[in-house]
ROKOLRO-93385 format. One record per atom (N, C-alpha, C): x, y, z; residue number from 1; atom name; residue in three letters. Coordinates in Angstrom, 3 decimals. Layout:
+----------+----------+----------+------+------+------+
!        X !        Y !        Z ! resi ! name ! resn !
+----------+----------+----------+------+------+------+
!        X !        Y !        Z !  NUM !   CA !  ALA !
...
+----------+----------+----------+------+------+------+
END
This chain:
+----------+----------+----------+------+------+------+
!        X !        Y !        Z ! resi ! name ! resn !
+----------+----------+----------+------+------+------+
!   -0.215 !  -17.482 !   -0.485 !    1 !    N !  MET !
!   -0.027 !  -17.384 !   -1.914 !    1 !   CA !  MET !
!    1.358 !  -16.809 !   -2.203 !    1 !    C !  MET !
!    1.983 !  -17.348 !   -3.206 !    2 !    N !  ARG !
!    3.294 !  -16.860 !   -3.626 !    2 !   CA !  ARG !
!    3.133 !  -15.657 !   -4.545 !    2 !    C !  ARG !
!    4.142 !  -14.796 !   -4.541 !    3 !    N !  ILE !
!    4.120 !  -13.585 !   -5.367 !    3 !   CA !  ILE !
!    3.969 !  -13.944 !   -6.846 !    3 !    C !  ILE !
!    4.639 !  -14.998 !   -7.292 !    4 !    N !  LYS !
!    4.563 !  -15.412 !   -8.697 !    4 !   CA !  LYS !
!    3.120 !  -15.722 !   -9.087 !    4 !    C !  LYS !
!    2.404 !  -16.432 !   -8.225 !    5 !    N !  GLU !
!    1.004 !  -16.759 !   -8.495 !    5 !   CA !  GLU !
!    0.142 !  -15.492 !   -8.487 !    5 !    C !  GLU !
!    0.428 !  -14.600 !   -7.547 !    6 !    N !  LEU !
!   -0.334 !  -13.351 !   -7.464 !    6 !   CA !  LEU !
!   -0.099 !  -12.501 !   -8.712 !    6 !    C !  LEU !
!    1.136 !  -12.443 !   -9.191 !    7 !    N !  LYS !
!    1.447 !  -11.685 !  -10.404 !    7 !   CA !  LYS !
!    0.624 !  -12.186 !  -11.580 !    7 !    C !  LYS !
!    0.511 !  -13.493 !  -11.686 !    8 !    N !  GLU !
!   -0.277 !  -14.080 !  -12.771 !    8 !   CA !  GLU !
!   -1.749 !  -13.652 !  -12.653 !    8 !    C !  GLU !
!   -2.232 !  -13.601 !  -11.447 !    9 !    N !  GLN !
!   -3.631 !  -13.242 !  -11.181 !    9 !   CA !  GLN !
!   -3.903 !  -11.750 !  -11.397 !    9 !    C !  GLN !
!   -2.907 !  -10.903 !  -11.136 !   10 !    N !  THR !
!   -3.126 !   -9.455 !  -11.159 !   10 !   CA !  THR !
!   -2.470 !   -8.752 !  -12.349 !   10 !    C !  THR !
!   -1.871 !   -9.497 !  -13.247 !   11 !    N !  LYS !
!   -1.070 !   -8.886 !  -14.315 !   11 !   CA !  LYS !
!   -1.861 !   -7.986 !  -15.260 !   11 !    C !  LYS !
!   -3.175 !   -8.130 !  -15.308 !   12 !    N !  GLU !
!   -3.998 !   -7.282 !  -16.179 !   12 !   CA !  GLU !
!   -4.854 !   -6.303 !  -15.380 !   12 !    C !  GLU !
!   -4.607 !   -6.192 !  -14.071 !   13 !    N !  LEU !
!   -5.448 !   -5.351 !  -13.213 !   13 !   CA !  LEU !
!   -4.772 !   -4.034 !  -12.869 !   13 !    C !  LEU !
!   -5.606 !   -3.045 !  -12.569 !   14 !    N !  THR !
!   -5.101 !   -1.723 !  -12.195 !   14 !   CA !  THR !
!   -5.407 !   -1.442 !  -10.728 !   14 !    C !  THR !
!   -4.523 !   -0.654 !  -10.112 !   15 !    N !  LEU !
!   -4.632 !   -0.341 !   -8.686 !   15 !   CA !  LEU !
!   -4.540 !    1.164 !   -8.471 !   15 !    C !  LEU !
!   -5.414 !    1.672 !   -7.612 !   16 !    N !  LEU !
!   -5.285 !    3.025 !   -7.093 !   16 !   CA !  LEU !
!   -4.802 !    2.884 !   -5.659 !   16 !    C !  LEU !
!   -3.620 !    3.427 !   -5.377 !   17 !    N !  TYR !
!   -3.022 !    3.337 !   -4.045 !   17 !   CA !  TYR !
!   -2.992 !    4.728 !   -3.436 !   17 !    C !  TYR !
!   -3.653 !    4.890 !   -2.273 !   18 !    N !  VAL !
!   -3.788 !    6.191 !   -1.626 !   18 !   CA !  VAL !
!   -3.149 !    6.118 !   -0.237 !   18 !    C !  VAL !
!   -2.076 !    6.888 !   -0.056 !   19 !    N !  GLU !
!   -1.300 !    6.848 !    1.191 !   19 !   CA !  GLU !
!   -0.521 !    8.152 !    1.335 !   19 !    C !  GLU !
!   -0.549 !    8.744 !    2.526 !   20 !    N !  ASP !
!    0.177 !    9.996 !    2.734 !   20 !   CA !  ASP !
!    1.560 !    9.801 !    3.360 !   20 !    C !  ASP !
!    1.855 !    8.632 !    3.871 !   21 !    N !  ASN !
!    3.135 !    8.367 !    4.512 !   21 !   CA !  ASN !
!    4.171 !    7.979 !    3.441 !   21 !    C !  ASN !
!    5.173 !    8.838 !    3.270 !   22 !    N !  GLU !
!    6.174 !    8.639 !    2.220 !   22 !   CA !  GLU !
!    6.939 !    7.320 !    2.355 !   22 !    C !  GLU !
!    7.327 !    6.955 !    3.572 !   23 !    N !  GLN !
!    8.088 !    5.718 !    3.768 !   23 !   CA !  GLN !
!    7.243 !    4.500 !    3.393 !   23 !    C !  GLN !
!    6.011 !    4.449 !    3.871 !   24 !    N !  LEU !
!    5.134 !    3.326 !    3.535 !   24 !   CA !  LEU !
!    4.845 !    3.294 !    2.046 !   24 !    C !  LEU !
!    4.616 !    4.467 !    1.467 !   25 !    N !  LYS !
!    4.314 !    4.569 !    0.045 !   25 !   CA !  LYS !
!    5.405 !    3.915 !   -0.782 !   25 !    C !  LYS !
!    6.648 !    4.260 !   -0.504 !   26 !    N !  ASN !
!    7.750 !    3.749 !   -1.317 !   26 !   CA !  ASN !
!    7.894 !    2.237 !   -1.225 !   26 !    C !  ASN !
!    7.744 !    1.687 !   -0.040 !   27 !    N !  VAL !
!    7.855 !    0.232 !    0.145 !   27 !   CA !  VAL !
!    6.721 !   -0.486 !   -0.579 !   27 !    C !  VAL !
!    5.502 !    0.011 !   -0.396 !   28 !    N !  LYS !
!    4.334 !   -0.646 !   -1.010 !   28 !   CA !  LYS !
!    4.320 !   -0.479 !   -2.528 !   28 !    C !  LYS !
!    4.706 !    0.694 !   -3.011 !   29 !    N !  LEU !
!    4.717 !    0.911 !   -4.461 !   29 !   CA !  LEU !
!    5.650 !   -0.056 !   -5.172 !   29 !    C !  LEU !
!    6.760 !   -0.390 !   -4.525 !   30 !    N !  GLU !
!    7.685 !   -1.357 !   -5.122 !   30 !   CA !  GLU !
!    6.980 !   -2.694 !   -5.344 !   30 !    C !  GLU !
!    6.258 !   -3.157 !   -4.341 !   31 !    N !  LEU !
!    5.502 !   -4.411 !   -4.464 !   31 !   CA !  LEU !
!    4.377 !   -4.263 !   -5.485 !   31 !    C !  LEU !
!    3.579 !   -3.199 !   -5.353 !   32 !    N !  PHE !
!    2.411 !   -3.030 !   -6.216 !   32 !   CA !  PHE !
!    2.800 !   -2.896 !   -7.689 !   32 !    C !  PHE !
!    3.861 !   -2.146 !   -7.967 !   33 !    N !  ASN !
!    4.305 !   -1.994 !   -9.355 !   33 !   CA !  ASN !
!    4.789 !   -3.316 !   -9.938 !   33 !    C !  ASN !
!    5.231 !   -4.207 !   -9.084 !   34 !    N !  ASP !
!    5.707 !   -5.517 !   -9.519 !   34 !   CA !  ASP !
!    4.561 !   -6.472 !   -9.851 !   34 !    C !  ASP !
!    3.402 !   -6.287 !   -9.217 !   35 !    N !  ILE !
!    2.333 !   -7.275 !   -9.402 !   35 !   CA !  ILE !
!    1.132 !   -6.787 !  -10.208 !   35 !    C !  ILE !
!    0.939 !   -5.487 !  -10.341 !   36 !    N !  PHE !
!   -0.208 !   -4.979 !  -11.091 !   36 !   CA !  PHE !
!    0.224 !   -4.445 !  -12.454 !   36 !    C !  PHE !
!   -0.686 !   -4.483 !  -13.400 !   37 !    N !  LYS !
!   -0.417 !   -3.941 !  -14.730 !   37 !   CA !  LYS !
!   -0.129 !   -2.455 !  -14.654 !   37 !    C !  LYS !
!   -0.940 !   -1.762 !  -13.865 !   38 !    N !  ARG !
!   -0.787 !   -0.306 !  -13.731 !   38 !   CA !  ARG !
!   -1.144 !    0.107 !  -12.311 !   38 !    C !  ARG !
!   -0.311 !    0.973 !  -11.723 !   39 !    N !  VAL !
!   -0.540 !    1.498 !  -10.380 !   39 !   CA !  VAL !
!   -0.564 !    3.014 !  -10.463 !   39 !    C !  VAL !
!   -1.626 !    3.606 !   -9.906 !   40 !    N !  VAL !
!   -1.729 !    5.062 !   -9.819 !   40 !   CA !  VAL !
!   -1.685 !    5.417 !   -8.344 !   40 !    C !  VAL !
!   -0.856 !    6.387 !   -8.014 !   41 !    N !  TYR !
!   -0.670 !    6.796 !   -6.623 !   41 !   CA !  TYR !
!   -1.337 !    8.144 !   -6.361 !   41 !    C !  TYR !
!   -1.959 !    8.269 !   -5.186 !   42 !    N !  ALA !
!   -2.517 !    9.539 !   -4.725 !   42 !   CA !  ALA !
!   -2.076 !    9.751 !   -3.287 !   42 !    C !  ALA !
!   -1.791 !   11.014 !   -2.922 !   43 !    N !  LYS !
!   -1.268 !   11.302 !   -1.583 !   43 !   CA !  LYS !
!   -2.342 !   11.615 !   -0.550 !   43 !    C !  LYS !
!   -3.611 !   11.690 !   -0.968 !   44 !    N !  ASN !
!   -4.716 !   11.889 !   -0.026 !   44 !   CA !  ASN !
!   -6.026 !   11.482 !   -0.699 !   44 !    C !  ASN !
!   -7.086 !   11.442 !    0.083 !   45 !    N !  GLY !
!   -8.370 !   10.988 !   -0.440 !   45 !   CA !  GLY !
!   -8.926 !   11.865 !   -1.539 !   45 !    C !  GLY !
!   -8.726 !   13.163 !   -1.435 !   46 !    N !  TYR !
!   -9.231 !   14.072 !   -2.465 !   46 !   CA !  TYR !
!   -8.540 !   13.805 !   -3.802 !   46 !    C !  TYR !
!   -7.220 !   13.674 !   -3.764 !   47 !    N !  GLU !
!   -6.471 !   13.370 !   -4.983 !   47 !   CA !  GLU !
!   -6.879 !   11.996 !   -5.525 !   47 !    C !  GLU !
!   -7.093 !   11.048 !   -4.622 !   48 !    N !  GLY !
!   -7.539 !    9.721 !   -5.038 !   48 !   CA !  GLY !
!   -8.895 !    9.768 !   -5.717 !   48 !    C !  GLY !
!   -9.813 !   10.546 !   -5.177 !   49 !    N !  LEU !
!  -11.148 !   10.692 !   -5.764 !   49 !   CA !  LEU !
!  -11.051 !   11.299 !   -7.163 !   49 !    C !  LEU !
!  -10.226 !   12.311 !   -7.324 !   50 !    N !  LEU !
!  -10.054 !   12.926 !   -8.642 !   50 !   CA !  LEU !
!   -9.493 !   11.920 !   -9.648 !   50 !    C !  LEU !
!   -8.517 !   11.137 !   -9.224 !   51 !    N !  LYS !
!   -7.925 !   10.132 !  -10.124 !   51 !   CA !  LYS !
!   -8.945 !    9.047 !  -10.454 !   51 !    C !  LYS !
!   -9.777 !    8.685 !   -9.478 !   52 !    N !  TYR !
!  -10.807 !    7.676 !   -9.715 !   52 !   CA !  TYR !
!  -11.836 !    8.182 !  -10.718 !   52 !    C !  TYR !
!  -12.147 !    9.457 !  -10.670 !   53 !    N !  GLN !
!  -13.117 !   10.028 !  -11.606 !   53 !   CA !  GLN !
!  -12.589 !   10.040 !  -13.033 !   53 !    C !  GLN !
!  -11.268 !    9.951 !  -13.191 !   54 !    N !  GLU !
!  -10.645 !    9.935 !  -14.512 !   54 !   CA !  GLU !
!  -10.599 !    8.542 !  -15.128 !   54 !    C !  GLU !
!  -10.532 !    7.501 !  -14.286 !   55 !    N !  GLU !
!  -10.438 !    6.137 !  -14.821 !   55 !   CA !  GLU !
!  -10.914 !    5.092 !  -13.816 !   55 !    C !  GLU !
!  -11.243 !    3.927 !  -14.328 !   56 !    N !  HIS !
!  -11.681 !    2.802 !  -13.487 !   56 !   CA !  HIS !
!  -10.464 !    2.059 !  -12.956 !   56 !    C !  HIS !
!  -10.575 !    1.580 !  -11.729 !   57 !    N !  PHE !
!   -9.525 !    0.749 !  -11.135 !   57 !   CA !  PHE !
!  -10.141 !   -0.556 !  -10.672 !   57 !    C !  PHE !
!   -9.401 !   -1.633 !  -10.819 !   58 !    N !  ASP !
!   -9.885 !   -2.932 !  -10.373 !   58 !   CA !  ASP !
!   -9.865 !   -3.035 !   -8.854 !   58 !    C !  ASP !
!   -8.914 !   -2.352 !   -8.220 !   59 !    N !  LEU !
!   -8.764 !   -2.409 !   -6.772 !   59 !   CA !  LEU !
!   -8.261 !   -1.063 !   -6.269 !   59 !    C !  LEU !
!   -8.737 !   -0.675 !   -5.078 !   60 !    N !  ILE !
!   -8.230 !    0.501 !   -4.385 !   60 !   CA !  ILE !
!   -7.648 !    0.032 !   -3.061 !   60 !    C !  ILE !
!   -6.448 !    0.473 !   -2.749 !   61 !    N !  ILE !
!   -5.847 !    0.251 !   -1.435 !   61 !   CA !  ILE !
!   -5.612 !    1.633 !   -0.847 !   61 !    C !  ILE !
!   -6.194 !    1.889 !    0.333 !   62 !    N !  THR !
!   -6.119 !    3.227 !    0.897 !   62 !   CA !  THR !
!   -5.864 !    3.222 !    2.399 !   62 !    C !  THR !
!   -5.178 !    4.256 !    2.820 !   63 !    N !  ASP !
!   -5.040 !    4.573 !    4.233 !   63 !   CA !  ASP !
!   -6.334 !    5.273 !    4.659 !   63 !    C !  ASP !
!   -6.546 !    5.415 !    5.971 !   64 !    N !  ILE !
!   -7.713 !    6.157 !    6.444 !   64 !   CA !  ILE !
!   -7.337 !    7.598 !    6.738 !   64 !    C !  ILE !
!   -6.449 !    7.806 !    7.686 !   65 !    N !  ASN !
!   -6.166 !    9.139 !    8.206 !   65 !   CA !  ASN !
!   -5.159 !    9.869 !    7.320 !   65 !    C !  ASN !
!   -5.677 !   10.820 !    6.510 !   66 !    N !  MET !
!   -4.834 !   11.601 !    5.608 !   66 !   CA !  MET !
!   -5.336 !   13.041 !    5.588 !   66 !    C !  MET !
!   -4.469 !   13.968 !    5.196 !   67 !    N !  PRO !
!   -4.912 !   15.360 !    5.100 !   67 !   CA !  PRO !
!   -5.867 !   15.572 !    3.921 !   67 !    C !  PRO !
!   -6.554 !   16.662 !    3.915 !   68 !    N !  VAL !
!   -7.477 !   17.117 !    2.872 !   68 !   CA !  VAL !
!   -8.767 !   16.296 !    2.882 !   68 !    C !  VAL !
!   -8.687 !   14.996 !    2.617 !   69 !    N !  MET !
!   -9.843 !   14.092 !    2.689 !   69 !   CA !  MET !
!   -9.336 !   12.736 !    3.131 !   69 !    C !  MET !
!   -9.993 !   12.147 !    4.142 !   70 !    N !  ASP !
!   -9.525 !   10.834 !    4.596 !   70 !   CA !  ASP !
!   -9.996 !    9.733 !    3.646 !   70 !    C !  ASP !
!   -9.416 !    8.559 !    3.818 !   71 !    N !  GLY !
!   -9.700 !    7.438 !    2.930 !   71 !   CA !  GLY !
!  -11.138 !    6.962 !    2.980 !   71 !    C !  GLY !
!  -11.767 !    7.018 !    4.139 !   72 !    N !  LEU !
!  -13.149 !    6.547 !    4.244 !   72 !   CA !  LEU !
!  -14.115 !    7.487 !    3.531 !   72 !    C !  LEU !
!  -13.887 !    8.789 !    3.629 !   73 !    N !  ASP !
!  -14.737 !    9.734 !    2.888 !   73 !   CA !  ASP !
!  -14.577 !    9.514 !    1.380 !   73 !    C !  ASP !
!  -13.348 !    9.267 !    0.948 !   74 !    N !  MET !
!  -13.095 !    8.985 !   -0.466 !   74 !   CA !  MET !
!  -13.852 !    7.737 !   -0.912 !   74 !    C !  MET !
!  -13.740 !    6.664 !   -0.126 !   75 !    N !  VAL !
!  -14.409 !    5.409 !   -0.481 !   75 !   CA !  VAL !
!  -15.923 !    5.600 !   -0.504 !   75 !    C !  VAL !
!  -16.439 !    6.314 !    0.444 !   76 !    N !  GLU !
!  -17.882 !    6.563 !    0.493 !   76 !   CA !  GLU !
!  -18.352 !    7.270 !   -0.785 !   76 !    C !  GLU !
!  -17.620 !    8.266 !   -1.242 !   77 !    N !  LYS !
!  -17.973 !    8.991 !   -2.466 !   77 !   CA !  LYS !
!  -17.840 !    8.091 !   -3.696 !   77 !    C !  LYS !
!  -16.803 !    7.286 !   -3.741 !   78 !    N !  ILE !
!  -16.606 !    6.379 !   -4.875 !   78 !   CA !  ILE !
!  -17.728 !    5.350 !   -4.922 !   78 !    C !  ILE !
!  -18.105 !    4.814 !   -3.775 !   79 !    N !  GLN !
!  -19.126 !    3.767 !   -3.761 !   79 !   CA !  GLN !
!  -20.531 !    4.287 !   -4.069 !   79 !    C !  GLN !
!  -20.725 !    5.593 !   -4.030 !   80 !    N !  LYS !
!  -22.008 !    6.153 !   -4.470 !   80 !   CA !  LYS !
!  -22.173 !    5.986 !   -5.971 !   80 !    C !  LYS !
!  -21.064 !    6.013 !   -6.709 !   81 !    N !  THR !
!  -21.139 !    5.825 !   -8.155 !   81 !   CA !  THR !
!  -20.815 !    4.383 !   -8.568 !   81 !    C !  THR !
!  -20.080 !    3.672 !   -7.736 !   82 !    N !  ASN !
!  -19.710 !    2.286 !   -8.033 !   82 !   CA !  ASN !
!  -19.724 !    1.464 !   -6.743 !   82 !    C !  ASN !
!  -20.914 !    0.986 !   -6.338 !   83 !    N !  PRO !
!  -21.024 !    0.251 !   -5.071 !   83 !   CA !  PRO !
!  -20.229 !   -1.049 !   -5.015 !   83 !    C !  PRO !
!  -19.841 !   -1.571 !   -6.152 !   84 !    N !  SER !
!  -19.113 !   -2.846 !   -6.156 !   84 !   CA !  SER !
!  -17.593 !   -2.662 !   -6.233 !   84 !    C !  SER !
!  -17.119 !   -1.429 !   -6.115 !   85 !    N !  GLN !
!  -15.671 !   -1.186 !   -6.164 !   85 !   CA !  GLN !
!  -14.965 !   -1.945 !   -5.047 !   85 !    C !  GLN !
!  -13.939 !   -2.697 !   -5.385 !   86 !    N !  LYS !
!  -13.152 !   -3.450 !   -4.402 !   86 !   CA !  LYS !
!  -12.175 !   -2.521 !   -3.703 !   86 !    C !  LYS !
!  -12.171 !   -2.562 !   -2.358 !   87 !    N !  VAL !
!  -11.340 !   -1.668 !   -1.563 !   87 !   CA !  VAL !
!  -10.699 !   -2.438 !   -0.410 !   87 !    C !  VAL !
!   -9.405 !   -2.205 !   -0.218 !   88 !    N !  ILE !
!   -8.693 !   -2.687 !    0.963 !   88 !   CA !  ILE !
!   -8.263 !   -1.452 !    1.742 !   88 !    C !  ILE !
!   -8.573 !   -1.418 !    3.040 !   89 !    N !  VAL !
!   -8.234 !   -0.281 !    3.887 !   89 !   CA !  VAL !
!   -7.105 !   -0.679 !    4.829 !   89 !    C !  VAL !
!   -6.077 !    0.183 !    4.889 !   90 !    N !  LEU !
!   -4.942 !   -0.018 !    5.783 !   90 !   CA !  LEU !
!   -4.925 !    1.152 !    6.763 !   90 !    C !  LEU !
!   -4.782 !    0.869 !    8.048 !   91 !    N !  SER !
!   -4.760 !    1.976 !    8.998 !   91 !   CA !  SER !
!   -4.101 !    1.591 !   10.314 !   91 !    C !  SER !
!   -3.499 !    2.586 !   10.937 !   92 !    N !  ALA !
!   -2.963 !    2.410 !   12.289 !   92 !   CA !  ALA !
!   -4.067 !    2.625 !   13.314 !   92 !    C !  ALA !
!   -5.190 !    3.114 !   12.860 !   93 !    N !  TYR !
!   -6.288 !    3.463 !   13.766 !   93 !   CA !  TYR !
!   -7.299 !    2.338 !   13.878 !   93 !    C !  TYR !
!   -7.710 !    2.074 !   15.108 !   94 !    N !  THR !
!   -8.744 !    1.061 !   15.341 !   94 !   CA !  THR !
!   -9.870 !    1.650 !   16.178 !   94 !    C !  THR !
!   -9.987 !    2.979 !   16.217 !   95 !    N !  GLU !
!  -11.026 !    3.628 !   17.005 !   95 !   CA !  GLU !
!  -12.409 !    3.231 !   16.506 !   95 !    C !  GLU !
!  -13.344 !    3.204 !   17.411 !   96 !    N !  LEU !
!  -14.721 !    2.828 !   17.119 !   96 !   CA !  LEU !
!  -15.320 !    3.682 !   16.015 !   96 !    C !  LEU !
!  -14.982 !    4.970 !   15.994 !   97 !    N !  GLU !
!  -15.522 !    5.873 !   14.972 !   97 !   CA !  GLU !
!  -15.184 !    5.363 !   13.568 !   97 !    C !  GLU !
!  -13.930 !    4.977 !   13.356 !   98 !    N !  TYR !
!  -13.519 !    4.471 !   12.052 !   98 !   CA !  TYR !
!  -14.136 !    3.108 !   11.767 !   98 !    C !  TYR !
!  -14.132 !    2.241 !   12.757 !   99 !    N !  LEU !
!  -14.651 !    0.893 !   12.544 !   99 !   CA !  LEU !
!  -16.139 !    0.904 !   12.228 !   99 !    C !  LEU !
!  -16.907 !    1.773 !   12.872 !  100 !    N !  SER !
!  -18.345 !    1.831 !   12.588 !  100 !   CA !  SER !
!  -18.583 !    2.380 !   11.179 !  100 !    C !  SER !
!  -17.773 !    3.315 !   10.736 !  101 !    N !  LYS !
!  -17.900 !    3.837 !    9.378 !  101 !   CA !  LYS !
!  -17.493 !    2.771 !    8.357 !  101 !    C !  LYS !
!  -16.456 !    2.004 !    8.676 !  102 !    N !  LEU !
!  -16.027 !    0.913 !    7.798 !  102 !   CA !  LEU !
!  -17.139 !   -0.114 !    7.602 !  102 !    C !  LEU !
!  -17.854 !   -0.411 !    8.672 !  103 !    N !  ALA !
!  -18.917 !   -1.410 !    8.612 !  103 !   CA !  ALA !
!  -20.023 !   -0.999 !    7.641 !  103 !    C !  ALA !
!  -20.203 !    0.289 !    7.451 !  104 !    N !  LYS !
!  -21.254 !    0.784 !    6.554 !  104 !   CA !  LYS !
!  -20.823 !    0.761 !    5.091 !  104 !    C !  LYS !
!  -19.539 !    0.646 !    4.859 !  105 !    N !  LEU !
!  -19.018 !    0.640 !    3.497 !  105 !   CA !  LEU !
!  -18.767 !   -0.790 !    3.030 !  105 !    C !  LEU !
!  -18.713 !   -0.969 !    1.730 !  106 !    N !  ASN !
!  -18.448 !   -2.278 !    1.131 !  106 !   CA !  ASN !
!  -16.935 !   -2.459 !    0.994 !  106 !    C !  ASN !
!  -16.282 !   -2.759 !    2.122 !  107 !    N !  ILE !
!  -14.825 !   -2.902 !    2.154 !  107 !   CA !  ILE !
!  -14.467 !   -4.382 !    2.026 !  107 !    C !  ILE !
!  -13.539 !   -4.689 !    1.110 !  108 !    N !  ALA !
!  -13.102 !   -6.074 !    0.939 !  108 !   CA !  ALA !
!  -12.302 !   -6.547 !    2.141 !  108 !    C !  ALA !
!  -11.521 !   -5.611 !    2.735 !  109 !    N !  CYS !
!  -10.626 !   -6.005 !    3.817 !  109 !   CA !  CYS !
!  -10.134 !   -4.788 !    4.578 !  109 !    C !  CYS !
!   -9.873 !   -4.976 !    5.874 !  110 !    N !  PHE !
!   -9.275 !   -3.949 !    6.716 !  110 !   CA !  PHE !
!   -8.080 !   -4.562 !    7.414 !  110 !    C !  PHE !
!   -6.908 !   -3.936 !    7.252 !  111 !    N !  LEU !
!   -5.695 !   -4.404 !    7.912 !  111 !   CA !  LEU !
!   -5.106 !   -3.270 !    8.737 !  111 !    C !  LEU !
!   -4.644 !   -3.602 !    9.945 !  112 !    N !  THR !
!   -4.029 !   -2.581 !   10.793 !  112 !   CA !  THR !
!   -2.521 !   -2.533 !   10.550 !  112 !    C !  THR !
!   -1.985 !   -1.325 !   10.670 !  113 !    N !  LYS !
!   -0.544 !   -1.107 !   10.542 !  113 !   CA !  LYS !
!    0.122 !   -1.397 !   11.871 !  113 !    C !  LYS !
!    1.338 !   -1.878 !   11.892 !  114 !    N !  PRO !
!    2.159 !   -2.142 !   10.716 !  114 !   CA !  PRO !
!    1.615 !   -3.336 !    9.934 !  114 !    C !  PRO !
!    1.700 !   -3.247 !    8.630 !  115 !    N !  ILE !
!    1.106 !   -4.243 !    7.743 !  115 !   CA !  ILE !
!    2.015 !   -5.460 !    7.612 !  115 !    C !  ILE !
!    1.434 !   -6.615 !    7.846 !  116 !    N !  ASP !
!    2.104 !   -7.886 !    7.591 !  116 !   CA !  ASP !
!    1.992 !   -8.127 !    6.079 !  116 !    C !  ASP !
!    3.113 !   -8.147 !    5.386 !  117 !    N !  MET !
!    3.097 !   -8.253 !    3.929 !  117 !   CA !  MET !
!    2.456 !   -9.546 !    3.433 !  117 !    C !  MET !
!    2.629 !  -10.636 !    4.168 !  118 !    N !  LYS !
!    1.995 !  -11.898 !    3.764 !  118 !   CA !  LYS !
!    0.477 !  -11.766 !    3.821 !  118 !    C !  LYS !
!   -0.017 !  -11.113 !    4.880 !  119 !    N !  LYS !
!   -1.466 !  -10.899 !    4.986 !  119 !   CA !  LYS !
!   -1.966 !   -9.998 !    3.864 !  119 !    C !  LYS !
!   -1.205 !   -8.948 !    3.577 !  120 !    N !  LEU !
!   -1.600 !   -8.029 !    2.513 !  120 !   CA !  LEU !
!   -1.654 !   -8.751 !    1.174 !  120 !    C !  LEU !
!   -0.647 !   -9.536 !    0.869 !  121 !    N !  VAL !
!   -0.623 !  -10.298 !   -0.380 !  121 !   CA !  VAL !
!   -1.829 !  -11.240 !   -0.444 !  121 !    C !  VAL !
!   -2.143 !  -11.892 !    0.665 !  122 !    N !  GLY !
!   -3.303 !  -12.783 !    0.715 !  122 !   CA !  GLY !
!   -4.609 !  -12.044 !    0.481 !  122 !    C !  GLY !
!   -4.747 !  -10.871 !    1.070 !  123 !    N !  LYS !
!   -5.972 !  -10.082 !    0.901 !  123 !   CA !  LYS !
!   -6.087 !   -9.530 !   -0.520 !  123 !    C !  LYS !
!   -4.966 !   -9.167 !   -1.117 !  124 !    N !  ILE !
!   -4.991 !   -8.742 !   -2.524 !  124 !   CA !  ILE !
!   -5.458 !   -9.903 !   -3.391 !  124 !    C !  ILE !
!   -4.946 !  -11.091 !   -3.110 !  125 !    N !  SER !
!   -5.325 !  -12.277 !   -3.869 !  125 !   CA !  SER !
!   -6.827 !  -12.541 !   -3.776 !  125 !    C !  SER !
!   -7.355 !  -12.508 !   -2.575 !  126 !    N !  ILE !
!   -8.789 !  -12.753 !   -2.374 !  126 !   CA !  ILE !
!   -9.616 !  -11.680 !   -3.084 !  126 !    C !  ILE !
!   -9.233 !  -10.428 !   -2.923 !  127 !    N !  SER !
!   -9.991 !   -9.322 !   -3.514 !  127 !   CA !  SER !
!   -9.959 !   -9.341 !   -5.035 !  127 !    C !  SER !
!   -8.824 !   -9.679 !   -5.608 !  128 !    N !  THR !
!   -8.730 !   -9.673 !   -7.076 !  128 !   CA !  THR !
!   -9.342 !  -10.919 !   -7.691 !  128 !    C !  THR !
!   -9.410 !  -12.011 !   -6.952 !  129 !    N !  LYS !
!  -10.117 !  -13.198 !   -7.463 !  129 !   CA !  LYS !
!  -11.572 !  -12.853 !   -7.693 !  129 !    C !  LYS !
!  -12.159 !  -12.126 !   -6.771 !  130 !    N !  ARG !
!  -13.559 !  -11.697 !   -6.923 !  130 !   CA !  ARG !
!  -13.697 !  -10.797 !   -8.149 !  130 !    C !  ARG !
!  -12.732 !   -9.930 !   -8.367 !  131 !    N !  GLU !
!  -12.780 !   -9.016 !   -9.511 !  131 !   CA !  GLU !
!  -12.701 !   -9.779 !  -10.830 !  131 !    C !  GLU !
!  -11.830 !  -10.768 !  -10.879 !  132 !    N !  ILE !
!  -11.671 !  -11.561 !  -12.103 !  132 !   CA !  ILE !
!  -12.921 !  -12.375 !  -12.379 !  132 !    C !  ILE !
!  -13.520 !  -12.921 !  -11.331 !  133 !    N !  ALA !
!  -14.708 !  -13.747 !  -11.491 !  133 !   CA !  ALA !
!  -15.930 !  -12.932 !  -11.855 !  133 !    C !  ALA !
!  -15.940 !  -11.660 !  -11.518 !  134 !    N !  ALA !
!  -17.115 !  -10.818 !  -11.759 !  134 !   CA !  ALA !
!  -17.321 !  -10.532 !  -13.235 !  134 !    C !  ALA !
+----------+----------+----------+------+------+------+
END
């Protein structure tokens, strides 16, 4: 999918982006701010959970391993109140512990770092199509 087509699809959607790595955050925020109506950033799962409690997001993109609260604990808490929340998980970790926890959650997609931007754009497209159709 081309960015122009994705922008058309996501122009009215909101994103919660949770990432503790400053370098990755800056690169991804540039893309996300270009394609979503509104992007809210959180530096860890706890901050992300607090921001989620303040407003609804069409999509959440989160890292797993972060200080204070990891991304999977955040998603688990969010899905207790909204089981249909769309989530994309990005992580450098592929350990069995994380993968088994991911399997129990309603995750739209899991991508390993380093992130292939074409794959990420494709997964955003698939995840937001479901949101629009819902």
